[in-house]
Every structure is written in C-alpha cells, then in structure tokens.
N, C-alpha and C positions, 0 to 999 in steps of 0.2 A: 603364689598363694600365701596368705598370712600364716605366721608361725602357729597360732592357736588352731588354725584349720588343719595343719599338718598333724598336730597332736591328736585332734579330734578324729581324723581319718585313720590314724595308726591304731588308736585304742578301739575304734569301731570295728576295724578289720580283725583285730584280735578277738573281739566278742563274736563277730560273725563266723569266724573260723573255729571257735570253740577253745581258743587258748585261754580266754577268760570265760568261765562257765557261769550259768545263772546262780546267783547267791554268793559268788566269790567276791572277797574284798580286794579292790584294786590296790596297787602300791600307793603309799602315802604321797601327799603332794610334794614333800621334800624329796622323796625317791624319784618322782616323775620329773621334778626340776632338774635333778642330776642326769637322769636318763636322756632327756631331750635337750639339755643345755639351754633351758628357757627360764624366764623369770616366773616367780610364784603367781603373779597377776595373769600371765599368759596361760599357765597350766590351769589356774582357776577358771578362766574363761572357757577353755576347752572342756572342762568337766561340767560347767553349767550348760554348755551346748549339748553334751551327751545326756544330761539329765532332761533338758527340754525336749530332746528327740526321743526320749523313752528308753534309752539304753542302760542308764544307771540310776540309782537313787542314793542321795547323800544323807547320811544319818549323823546328826549332831553329836560330836564327841566320840564317834565311832569310826567314821571313814566313808568311803564311797564303794558301793556294792553293785555288781551287775544285776540288773533288774530280773526278778523272778516273775514270770507271767502266769496269769491264771490259765488253767486248762479249759475253761469254759469257752465255747465258740460263740462268737457274736456275728450277726448279720447286719451290716451297715448299709444304709441307703445313700445314694448320691443324688441330690436334688440340685442340678446345675442346668437350668433351662437354656442358658446361652452358651453351653459348651460348644466350642468351635468358633464362636465369635470373639470371645475373650481368651487370648492365647495362653494365659498363665495357668488355666485350670487343667489342661491336659497333663503338663508335667507335675502339677500338684497331685492329681489322681495317680500318676505313675509312682510318686513318692509314697502314697498310701499302700499301693500294691507291693512296693519293694520293702516297706518297713518290716523290720524283724518280727514285730508282734502280729503283723497281718497274716503270717503263715497259718494261723489257726482261725482266721476270720474270713467272712465272705462279703464281697462288695456287690450290691445290687444297683444297677444304673437306672435312673429315671430317664424318660424321653427328653431329648433336647429340642428346643424350638429356636432355630437360628435363621430362618429365611425371612422372618418378619417380627415385628414387635408383638409378643403374645398378648392376647386378651386375658382378662381375669379368669374367664371360664376355661380357657385352654390351660392356663397355669394351674388352676384348681384341679383339673382333670389329671394332669401329670402327677401332681402331689398325691391325689387319692389313689391312683394306680400304684404309686410307689409304696405307700403305707399299707396297701392291701397285702403286701408281702410280709407284713408284721416285722419290720426291721427293729433291731435293738436300739438303734440310734440313726439319725440322719445328718449328713453333712450338707449344709445349705449354702450355696453361693447366690446371694440376692441379685435380682435383676438390676441392670443399670441402663442408662441412655434411653429411657422410655418415659414419656410424659406421665405414665400411670405407675411408675416403679414403686413408689412408696405404698400405695394402696395394695398393689399385688403382693409385695413382699410381706406386708402385715397380714394379708389374707392367708398366705401360705404358712406363715409362722403360727397363725391361729389354728389352722387345721392340724398341724403337728402337735400343738399344745393339747387340743381337744382329744387327740388320739393317745396322749400320754407318751409321746416319743421324744427322748432326749435329743437336743439339737445343738450342733456346733456350727458356727458361721465361718465361712472361708473368705478371707481377704477384706470383707467389708460388712458393715452393719446394715440393719433393715430400717434404720431411722437416720434422718439427716444429721451430719456432723455439726456440732459437737455433742448432740444427744447420744445416749447410750441405751441399748436394749438390755434385756435380762439374760441374754444368751452368751456363752463363751464364744470368743472370737479369736481366730488364729491368723496371723499375717505378719506384716512389718509395721513399725512405727512410722506411718506415712507423714505425719507432721515433721518429725525429725528428718526424714528423708527429703522432704521439700525444702527444709532449711539448709541441709547440706548441699544439695545440688545448686541452690541459689547462691550460696556463699562461694561455690566453685566458680560461678560466672563472675561474681564480684571480684574474686581474686585474679580472674583472667583479664580484668580490666574493664568489664562492662559497666556503663554508667546509667543506662536506661533499660531496665529489665522488666518484662511483663510476663504474666502467666496466662496461658490460653488452653482451652479445652472445648469439647463438644457440649451441646446443650444437655441438661439433665445429668450432671455429673454424679458419679457414685460418691458415697460418703468418704471413701478412701481418697478420691481425687480432691474433694473439698478440704480434707485434712492436709493434702500436699499443698494446696493453695494457701492454707493457714500458715504452714511452715515457710512458704515463700514470703508471705507478709512479715513474719517474724524476722527473717533475715534482712529484708529491706528496712524494717523499722530500726534495726540496730546499726544503720549506716546514715550518712548525711546525703544520700543520693536524692531523696525527695521525689522520686518517680516511682509510682506503683499503679499498675492497672491489671485487672483480671477480665478477660473477655471470653465469652462462650459463643461459638458459631460453628457452622459446617466447615471444618478445616480444609476441605477440598475446594471451597468456593473462593476463586481468585479475587473477585470483587470485594468480598468481605475482608479478606486478609490485606488486600491493597489499601483499603480504607483504614484499617487498624494501623498499618505502617505509616500512612500519611498523617494520621492523627497523633500517634504517640512517638514516632521516630525511634523505635527500639534498636539497641545494638545487641540485645540478648533476649532470648525467649525460653521460658520454662514451659514445656508442654506436659499436659496431664498424663500422657502415656506415650509409648513408642509409636503406636499406630498414628496418633495425632501428629507426632513429630515427623514421621515419614511423609505424611500428606503435606504438612507445611513445607518441608524441604522441597518436595516436588513443585509446589506452587511457587515458592521463592525462585526456583530455577527458571520457571516460566516467566517470571517478572524480571529476570536478569539480576537478581539480588543474590550474591554469592554467600555460601555458608562454608567456613566461618568468617570470610573476609569482611562482609558487611554486617551480618547478624550471626551471633553464636547461638547454638541450639542444643538443648538437653531434653531428655525424656525420662521415662520410668518403665521398669519391668525387665529390660534386657531380653527381649524376645528373640527368636531365632534369627530374624533378618536385621537386627539392630546393627550388626557389624557388616552387613552386606548392602545397605542402601548406598546411594551415590557418594555421600560423605558419611563414613562410619560414625555412628551415633554415640555420644556420651550419654550415659544413662545410669539409673539405679538398678543394680542387679538384685532381683528377688530370688532367694534360694528355694525355688518351688518344691523340689523333692523333699527338702527338710521341712517345709511348711506342711506337706502332706503327712510325713511321718509324725510330726508333732501333733497334728490334728487327730490322728488315730489315738495317740496316747492321751490327749485331752478328752476324747470321747470315752475311753475306758475309765478314766478318773471320774468323769461326770456320771457314768452309769453306776459306778461303785460308790460314789458319794453324791447323791442327787441333791442334798440340801446345802452343799458348799456354795459360797458366793460366786457370782459370775466373774469371769476373768478375761482380761486382754492378755493374750499370750503372743508376745512379739519374738519373732526370729530375726536375727541380725541380717543386715544387708550390706552391700558394698557399692561405692561409686566407681563405675568403670569409665575411665577417661579415654575417649577416642577423638578423632579429628574435628567433629562438629562443634566442639567448644573452643577450638583453637589451641588446645593444650597438647602435651606429649602423648602420643598414642600408647595405649596398653596399660597405663598405671591404674592402681586401685587404691582406695582408702576407705 
C-alpha cells in the first residue's frame, strides 16, 4: 500500500474510534511528518484524501479539523437502473453505507433493470417511484451500453430537476464525453487513467496498441479512449485504432487482429478484457506472449481469470463515501458551481501485461 494510504487509514481509524473527535484540530502537518516519517507531500496527499472523503476540513491559516456533521437526517435515493450488470456500483453503494456521515442518513434503493435494456417508459417509472419517497437527494448512475442511453439519461435527469431533487452522478456523465452536464460527478479521472494504462503497455514494449470496447460506450469509457489516444500521440508508434464490437464474437475479434496486428490491447473495462481473453485463447493467441492485455475497474474476478488481469483499480468504497459528502455539500450550498470530484486510482500490474505481478503505481 502507498505511504499516503497508510497515513489516510491511520487517521481515519483514529476518527472512527473517537481518538480524534468532531471539531478537534489534528496535529500540524509538520507533526504528522515526524509521526509517520513521511514527506510533507505525502502527508498533504493523505489529508486531501481525508477531506475529499468527508472526514476532515482544512481551514486556511488555521489547520485541519475533524468534520462536524449536521444533526439533520437526510434520505438519499439510489437511481442505479443497471445495478448488478455494472459491477462497480455494488461496492460504491457499500461505501455510502459505511461512510461515517451515513450513520444519520437513510438510503432508499430504486428498482434495478438488469435482464434487458430498459425502455424510456420503464426507466421513467423507476425514477418516479423513487422520488415518490421525497428523497433529499438522488445518486444517479446513468445507463450505458444501450442505443437509447443518452435519451433515457436526459429524461431521468429532467424528472429529477422538475421535482427539485439535488442530483449527484456516479462514475459517468449523462452527456457524451467531452461534453459536461450541470451535475456534480464523483468518480476517477478516466482520461488520465486511460493514458496511464496505455503508457504501461508502451513501457512493456508494445508497438501496435489498440483500444477496444462494446458498442454504445459510456462517457467514462470514451474518456479512457481519449487518454489512450493522448498516450499514443506522445510516441512515434504511429499505430492507433479504436474498435467497438461484441467482445465475445470470435469472428469480429479475429478480423480486428488480422487488420491491425496488435501486440497490446487496452480494453474499456474488465468485463470486456475477460471476454477478449477467452476469445483469444480459443484462437490460440496467448496472453501475454502474443498480445498484452489491460482493463479498467479491478472487479472481483480480475485476479481470477485464466491470466490475471492488469487493470486500473477504482477505489469504489471511497467513491461512495465521497459521493455522500458531495451530496451534503450540494444540499447545503445549492448555488455552487457543478464539480468533477475525482478520487485517486491505482494501476494494478498482473500477468496479462507481461510485467511483474502485484506491483502498483
């Protein structure tokens, strides 16, 4: 674990256990530097993470204080129509439940629609049922992988607006990247993540790297593709291709390999990477011997597939905790500008990229 994470967890535990109580000023940064034998930069990063997660507030010229939470109880709605299909949302919701400030708040779950692509009418019904509970705010994870996702997402956001319900988006926006809606968004910097994982393949020796994903990519995945392009553009490789297709279709992947002859593939998420790995095995193409493979999300099975997957780890629990804090801030300050609230991520290196297993950056 990175040093700043150790400091973050240590201070967080002291807050959770009551060693540092609400309103108490934490030791100065110089004191923390000495206590943890760390650099000032590392301590500062840990304190920023604590602030982003809602545990502390930093007052200019005064110091860092344990957050004092309002005694008012809020009811938050969860509008995640594809919960169960997109695996990062379950641990994000667990992070909301576990967040310190959630002890005085209630979460109301909207119905999930996972067995098929929802129609606009179905999604509208789920949203209307949720807001009938009169939530203080709604966490909305926009639909993806649907031909009608943009229209449905805009419709749901409009219903929330009409009802006057504050909305915080999880992981992705409701408009295609690089456009930006008016809502707060909590997630990771997907463009930077796409750049990082592509540079990892370049440093591993790949010369012909492509980006692949399923049709109707979410804005977060389009941002990852933009980061991939940034990384390729800063090299003299001269090979760039982005393909969207059913990643379980052997004929489509075989044609892409014949056409582009890649030695590295950046997959839009871990699910796509796992399917591609399975198809490559059927084609007799070894990973990482012939093609090095990377994904995003670090879902539960990423280390359990036939060749453990190099991927970007999303700190889902921390995203959930940060989203709760962002919602409280939005409710208490409704006129403040909309925000991109990025939680840091890590590159987890496993065998699929042909690098040393278990390292992080």
